[in-house]
C-alpha positions as CSV (number, residue, x, y, z in Angstrom):
1,M,0.0,0.0,0.0
2,T,1.5,3.4,-1.1
3,L,0.1,6.4,0.8
4,P,0.6,10.1,0.4
5,G,3.5,11.6,2.3
6,I,3.4,15.0,4.1
7,I,6.6,16.8,5.0
8,L,5.9,18.9,8.1
9,A,7.8,22.2,7.6
10,G,5.4,24.6,9.3
11,G,7.5,25.4,12.3
12,R,9.0,28.9,13.0
13,A,12.6,27.7,13.7
14,T,13.1,30.1,16.6
15,R,16.2,28.2,17.8
16,M,17.7,28.5,14.4
17,G,17.1,32.2,14.2
18,G,13.9,31.9,12.1
19,G,13.3,31.1,8.5
20,D,13.0,27.7,6.9
21,K,15.1,25.1,8.6
22,G,14.5,22.7,5.7
23,L,16.5,25.0,3.4
24,R,19.6,24.8,5.6
25,M,22.5,22.8,4.0
26,V,23.7,19.5,5.3
27,G,26.3,17.5,3.4
28,G,25.9,19.6,0.3
29,M,22.1,19.2,0.2
30,R,19.3,21.1,1.8
31,L,17.6,19.3,4.7
32,I,14.3,19.1,2.8
33,D,16.1,17.5,-0.2
34,H,17.3,14.7,2.2
35,V,13.7,14.3,3.4
36,I,12.1,14.3,0.0
37,T,14.6,11.7,-1.2
38,R,13.8,9.4,1.7
39,L,10.1,9.9,1.7
40,S,9.5,9.7,-2.0
41,A,11.0,6.2,-2.0
42,Q,8.2,5.2,0.4
43,C,5.2,7.4,-0.3
44,A,3.4,9.0,-3.2
45,P,2.3,11.7,-3.9
46,L,4.2,14.1,-1.6
47,A,3.2,17.5,-0.3
48,I,4.8,20.1,2.0
49,N,3.1,21.6,5.0
50,A,4.4,25.2,5.2
51,N,3.1,28.6,6.0
52,G,4.0,31.9,4.4
53,D,4.7,32.6,0.7
54,P,4.5,29.2,-1.1
55,A,6.6,30.6,-3.9
56,R,9.8,30.1,-2.0
57,L,9.2,26.3,-2.2
58,A,8.0,26.3,-5.8
59,E,11.2,24.7,-7.2
60,F,10.3,21.4,-5.4
61,G,7.3,21.0,-7.6
62,L,5.2,19.7,-4.7
63,P,1.8,21.1,-3.4
64,V,2.4,23.5,-0.5
65,L,-0.3,23.1,2.2
66,P,-0.6,25.9,4.7
67,D,-2.2,25.4,8.1
68,S,-5.9,25.8,7.9
69,L,-6.1,27.1,11.5
70,P,-4.6,30.5,12.6
71,D,-1.8,31.3,15.1
72,H,0.6,28.4,14.4
73,P,-1.1,25.7,16.5
74,G,1.8,23.3,16.0
75,P,2.5,20.1,14.0
76,L,-1.1,18.7,14.4
77,A,-2.3,21.6,12.3
78,G,0.1,20.4,9.6
79,V,-1.2,16.9,10.0
80,L,-4.8,18.2,9.5
81,A,-3.8,20.1,6.4
82,G,-2.3,16.9,5.0
83,L,-5.3,14.9,5.9
84,D,-7.7,17.3,4.2
85,W,-5.5,17.3,1.1
86,A,-5.2,13.5,1.0
87,A,-9.0,13.1,1.5
88,S,-9.6,15.2,-1.6
89,L,-7.5,12.7,-3.5
90,G,-9.5,9.8,-2.1
91,A,-6.6,8.5,0.1
92,T,-7.4,6.6,3.3
93,A,-4.3,7.8,5.3
94,I,-1.1,9.8,5.2
95,I,2.5,9.3,6.4
96,T,4.2,12.4,8.0
97,A,7.8,13.2,8.3
98,A,9.5,16.3,9.8
99,A,11.5,18.5,7.4
100,D,14.4,18.8,9.9
101,T,15.1,15.1,10.3
102,P,17.3,13.9,7.4
103,F,18.1,10.3,8.6
104,F,14.7,8.8,9.3
105,P,14.3,5.1,8.5
106,A,14.0,3.9,5.0
107,D,11.2,1.5,6.1
108,L,9.3,4.1,8.1
109,A,6.0,3.8,6.1
110,Q,6.1,0.0,6.0
111,R,6.6,-0.3,9.7
112,L,4.0,2.4,10.6
113,I,1.4,0.6,8.6
114,A,2.3,-2.8,10.1
115,N,2.0,-1.5,13.6
116,A,-1.2,0.6,13.3
117,G,-3.6,0.6,16.2
118,P,-7.3,-0.2,15.9
119,S,-8.1,3.3,14.8
120,G,-5.5,3.2,12.1
121,L,-3.1,5.6,13.9
122,C,0.5,4.8,14.5
123,L,3.5,6.9,15.8
124,A,7.2,6.1,15.3
125,A,9.4,5.7,18.4
126,S,13.1,5.1,18.9
127,T,14.6,3.0,21.6
128,D,17.9,4.0,23.4
129,D,20.6,1.6,24.7
130,S,18.6,1.2,28.0
131,G,15.5,0.2,26.1
132,K,13.7,3.4,26.9
133,L,11.1,4.4,24.3
134,H,11.2,7.9,22.8
135,R,8.1,8.7,20.8
136,Q,8.6,10.7,17.6
137,P,5.2,12.3,17.2
138,T,5.9,14.1,13.9
139,F,6.5,10.7,12.2
140,G,3.2,8.9,12.0
141,L,0.4,7.2,10.1
142,W,-2.8,9.2,10.2
143,P,-6.2,8.0,8.8
144,T,-8.2,10.6,6.9
145,A,-11.4,9.3,8.6
146,L,-10.2,11.0,11.8
147,R,-9.6,14.4,10.3
148,H,-12.9,15.9,11.6
149,D,-12.2,14.7,15.1
150,L,-8.7,16.3,14.9
151,R,-10.1,19.6,13.7
152,T,-12.6,19.6,16.6
153,A,-9.7,18.9,19.0
154,L,-7.5,21.6,17.6
155,T,-10.3,24.2,17.6
156,G,-10.9,23.3,21.2
157,G,-7.3,24.1,22.1
158,L,-5.5,20.8,22.0
159,R,-1.8,21.1,20.9
160,K,0.1,18.1,22.2
161,I,0.1,15.3,19.6
162,V,0.4,12.4,22.0
163,L,-2.7,13.5,24.0
164,W,-4.8,13.1,20.8
165,T,-3.1,10.0,19.5
166,D,-3.3,8.3,22.9
167,S,-7.0,9.1,23.0
168,H,-7.4,7.0,19.8
169,N,-5.1,4.1,21.0
170,A,-2.4,4.7,18.4
171,G,0.0,1.9,17.7
172,T,3.8,2.3,18.0
173,A,6.4,1.4,15.5
174,E,9.8,1.0,17.3
175,F,13.1,1.7,15.6
176,P,16.6,1.1,17.2
177,S,19.0,3.9,17.8
178,H,22.0,2.2,16.2
179,P,24.5,3.6,15.2
180,F,22.5,6.7,16.2
181,D,18.9,7.8,16.6
182,P,17.4,7.9,13.1
183,F,15.1,10.6,14.3
184,F,17.9,13.0,15.1
185,N,16.5,16.4,14.2
186,I,18.1,19.8,13.6
187,N,17.1,22.7,15.8
188,T,20.3,24.7,16.2
189,P,23.4,25.6,14.2
190,E,25.3,23.1,16.4
191,D,22.9,20.3,15.3
192,I,23.9,21.0,11.7
193,V,27.6,20.4,12.6
194,Q,26.6,17.1,14.3
195,A,24.5,16.1,11.3
196,E,27.5,16.6,9.0
197,R,29.4,14.1,11.2
198,L,26.5,11.6,11.2
199,L,26.2,11.6,7.4
200,G,29.1,9.2,7.2
201,Q,27.3,6.7,9.4
202,A,23.9,7.1,7.8
């Protein structure tokens, strides 16, 4: 089953000094290029959730989906925008990936689908050396049938992803953190330096 993929790029990148984190360079490529390459091998079609002038992302040739709710309510608003778009295509679900996470697993979509909960929801998680689970809520499988419930929750003030996914008994797809956490994400200029080092291990 091939599902649409949504790249979540709607954040304001305050720790990076603002702007589009996805356009920062890592290993001679923009972050979002890394993400598009990985996600396009697993999902089709792709779209980018981003706010502001969509023309700055026109070169990627992908639909740019702004949040449908005001005041930057967070990643769930991007998920909702993706769900509405996918529903218009007749898709039953979407896969999401963050635009600042260049090393996410090559089998992300497959594992999310395999571990979906009864509602069809599933979030990715990484396990550290001690076996502790770290949920990665911007990487998930989201059924379009739940988009109206999500819209109601967001309108009511919900912002934390796991509060909503837990209420729908989301499944969990676990990924090991060897040789490093595949969900390492870039928030600061120092993270870019570390990502450059990790590229050789990816």
